[in-house]
C-alpha positions as CSV (number, residue, x, y, z in Angstrom):
1,M,-19.3,1.9,-14.9
2,S,-20.8,-1.5,-14.7
3,S,-24.3,-2.1,-13.4
4,Q,-23.0,-4.9,-11.1
5,N,-19.4,-4.5,-10.2
6,I,-17.1,-7.5,-9.9
7,I,-15.8,-6.5,-6.5
8,K,-19.4,-5.9,-5.2
9,Q,-20.4,-9.4,-6.5
10,H,-17.4,-10.9,-4.8
11,Y,-18.4,-9.2,-1.5
12,E,-22.0,-10.4,-1.7
13,T,-21.2,-14.0,-2.8
14,K,-18.0,-15.0,-1.1
15,V,-16.9,-12.4,1.5
16,V,-20.3,-12.4,3.4
17,D,-20.3,-16.2,3.6
18,A,-16.7,-16.4,4.7
19,L,-17.3,-13.7,7.5
20,K,-20.4,-15.6,8.7
21,K,-18.4,-18.8,9.0
22,S,-15.3,-17.3,10.6
23,R,-17.0,-14.9,13.0
24,G,-20.3,-16.8,13.6
25,Y,-22.6,-13.8,12.8
26,K,-26.3,-14.7,13.3
27,N,-27.8,-11.5,11.9
28,Q,-26.9,-10.1,8.5
29,Y,-26.6,-6.6,9.9
30,Q,-23.7,-7.7,12.1
31,I,-21.6,-8.5,9.0
32,P,-19.1,-5.7,8.4
33,K,-19.3,-3.8,5.1
34,I,-17.5,-1.0,3.4
35,E,-19.6,2.1,3.9
36,K,-17.6,4.8,2.0
37,V,-14.3,5.7,0.6
38,V,-12.9,9.3,1.3
39,L,-10.1,10.7,-0.9
40,N,-8.4,13.9,0.1
41,M,-5.7,16.0,-1.6
42,G,-4.0,18.7,0.4
43,I,-2.1,21.3,-1.6
44,S,1.1,22.7,-0.2
45,A,1.1,25.4,-2.9
46,A,-2.4,26.4,-2.1
47,L,-1.7,30.1,-2.9
48,D,-1.1,29.0,-6.5
49,K,-4.6,28.8,-8.0
50,A,-3.3,26.8,-11.0
51,A,-2.0,24.1,-8.6
52,L,-5.4,24.0,-6.8
53,E,-7.3,23.7,-10.1
54,E,-5.0,21.0,-11.4
55,S,-5.5,18.9,-8.2
56,F,-9.2,19.5,-8.4
57,K,-9.3,18.2,-12.0
58,N,-7.0,15.2,-11.3
59,L,-9.1,14.1,-8.3
60,G,-12.2,14.3,-10.4
61,L,-10.6,12.2,-13.1
62,V,-9.5,9.5,-10.6
63,T,-12.9,9.2,-8.8
64,G,-15.4,10.1,-11.6
65,Q,-17.1,12.5,-9.2
66,Q,-16.8,16.3,-8.7
67,P,-14.6,17.1,-5.7
68,I,-15.4,19.8,-3.1
69,K,-12.8,22.3,-2.0
70,T,-11.6,22.1,1.6
71,L,-11.0,25.4,3.4
72,A,-8.6,26.5,6.0
73,K,-10.1,26.6,9.5
74,K,-7.5,28.9,11.0
75,S,-5.2,31.7,9.8
76,I,-1.5,30.9,9.9
77,A,0.7,33.9,9.2
78,N,3.9,31.9,8.6
79,F,2.2,30.0,5.7
80,K,0.5,33.1,4.4
81,L,-2.8,31.3,5.0
82,R,-6.1,33.0,5.9
83,E,-9.2,31.5,7.4
84,G,-11.6,30.3,4.6
85,M,-8.9,30.0,1.9
86,P,-9.1,26.8,-0.2
87,I,-6.2,24.5,0.7
88,G,-7.2,21.2,-1.0
89,C,-10.1,19.1,-2.2
90,K,-11.9,15.9,-1.2
91,V,-14.4,13.4,-2.5
92,T,-16.6,10.9,-0.6
93,L,-17.6,7.9,-2.7
94,R,-20.5,5.6,-1.9
95,G,-22.5,3.1,-3.9
96,E,-21.5,2.1,-7.4
97,R,-18.7,4.7,-7.7
98,M,-17.2,3.4,-4.5
99,W,-17.2,-0.2,-5.7
100,D,-15.8,0.9,-9.1
101,F,-13.0,2.9,-7.4
102,L,-12.1,0.0,-5.1
103,F,-11.8,-2.4,-8.0
104,R,-9.5,0.0,-9.9
105,L,-7.5,0.5,-6.7
106,I,-7.0,-3.2,-5.9
107,A,-6.7,-4.5,-9.5
108,V,-4.9,-1.7,-11.4
109,A,-3.5,1.1,-9.3
110,L,-1.7,-0.7,-6.4
111,P,-0.1,-3.4,-8.5
112,S,1.3,-0.8,-10.8
113,I,3.5,0.7,-8.0
114,R,7.1,0.0,-8.7
115,D,8.6,-2.6,-6.3
116,F,5.2,-3.2,-4.7
117,R,5.3,-5.6,-1.7
118,G,1.9,-4.9,-0.2
119,I,0.3,-2.1,1.8
120,P,0.7,-1.8,5.6
121,Q,-1.7,-3.7,7.9
122,K,-2.4,-0.8,10.3
123,L,-6.0,0.1,10.9
124,D,-7.3,3.0,13.1
125,G,-8.7,1.0,16.0
126,Q,-12.3,1.1,14.7
127,G,-11.9,-1.1,11.6
128,N,-11.2,1.8,9.2
129,Y,-8.2,1.8,6.9
130,S,-6.2,4.8,5.8
131,L,-3.5,4.9,3.1
132,G,-1.3,7.6,1.7
133,I,-0.5,7.5,-2.0
134,T,2.5,9.6,-2.9
135,D,2.2,9.5,-6.6
136,I,-1.2,9.9,-8.3
137,T,0.0,8.6,-11.6
138,I,-0.5,5.0,-10.5
139,F,-4.1,5.6,-11.6
140,P,-4.5,5.0,-15.4
141,E,-6.7,8.2,-15.8
142,I,-3.8,10.4,-15.0
143,S,-1.0,10.8,-17.6
144,V,2.5,11.8,-16.5
145,E,2.8,14.3,-19.3
146,S,-0.2,16.3,-18.1
147,L,1.1,16.8,-14.5
148,K,2.9,20.0,-13.8
149,R,3.9,18.9,-10.3
150,Q,4.0,15.6,-8.4
151,A,0.8,15.1,-6.4
152,G,-0.4,12.5,-3.9
153,L,-3.6,11.8,-2.0
154,E,-4.9,10.3,1.2
155,L,-7.4,7.5,1.0
156,T,-9.6,6.3,3.9
157,I,-11.9,3.2,3.6
158,V,-14.6,3.5,6.2
159,T,-16.1,0.1,7.3
160,S,-18.9,-0.8,9.7
161,A,-16.5,-3.2,11.5
162,Q,-16.4,-3.0,15.3
163,S,-12.7,-3.8,15.6
164,D,-9.4,-3.8,13.7
165,A,-9.5,-7.6,13.4
166,E,-13.0,-7.5,11.8
167,G,-11.9,-4.7,9.5
168,Y,-8.7,-6.4,8.5
169,E,-10.5,-9.7,7.8
170,L,-13.1,-7.8,5.6
171,L,-10.5,-6.0,3.6
172,D,-8.2,-9.0,3.3
173,L,-11.2,-11.1,2.0
174,M,-12.0,-8.3,-0.4
175,G,-8.5,-8.6,-2.0
176,M,-6.6,-5.7,-0.4
177,P,-2.9,-6.6,-1.0
178,F,-1.7,-6.4,2.6
179,R,2.0,-6.8,3.3
180,K,2.7,-10.1,4.9
181,R,4.5,-10.2,8.2
182,E,7.8,-12.1,8.3
183,G,6.3,-14.8,10.5
184,Q,3.3,-15.2,8.2
185,S,5.4,-15.7,5.0
186,E,7.7,-18.2,6.6
187,S,4.9,-20.4,8.0
188,A,3.1,-20.3,4.7
189,E,6.3,-21.5,2.9
190,E,6.7,-24.3,5.5
191,E,3.1,-25.5,5.0
192,S,3.5,-25.5,1.2
193,A,6.7,-27.5,1.4
194,A,5.2,-30.2,3.7
């Protein structure tokens, strides 16, 4: 891990200034920032201890941090699930590990998806962004040969933005490869042709 991550430098030097200009923030504490990144893996085969341990190990490799086990809140007889049984694992990243993970996500993992055309632009109404990744092998730390079963994860980027528009602008300036709407790409082509 680097002492001063590239994406953190980009946020501090370019993104903050761009947000100040576009939104007219007068106080530095009004400027939205990324607070944390939460990664979660739910295991459908939770009764299989080997599957749980494999996902635990893989999430640790991807994040560089020890995951915690998530436990079932209720018993569900149809799934042979009892209250308190481990059903997955999660990691909350903050600080340097968060910046390192975001850099690897934006620069390495997402572009390595086959036929990648961008990620959806939907935020949760409060400026936070969630993304489901169906194949964990897009991360270079995970080798395809070592996986016994296909695994995915859910990823949530929590920001201090007050609205979806602020959150989208922050993540877009950070370099998140959002999918362009059809109207956006056509107008961009017309401007470049003129």
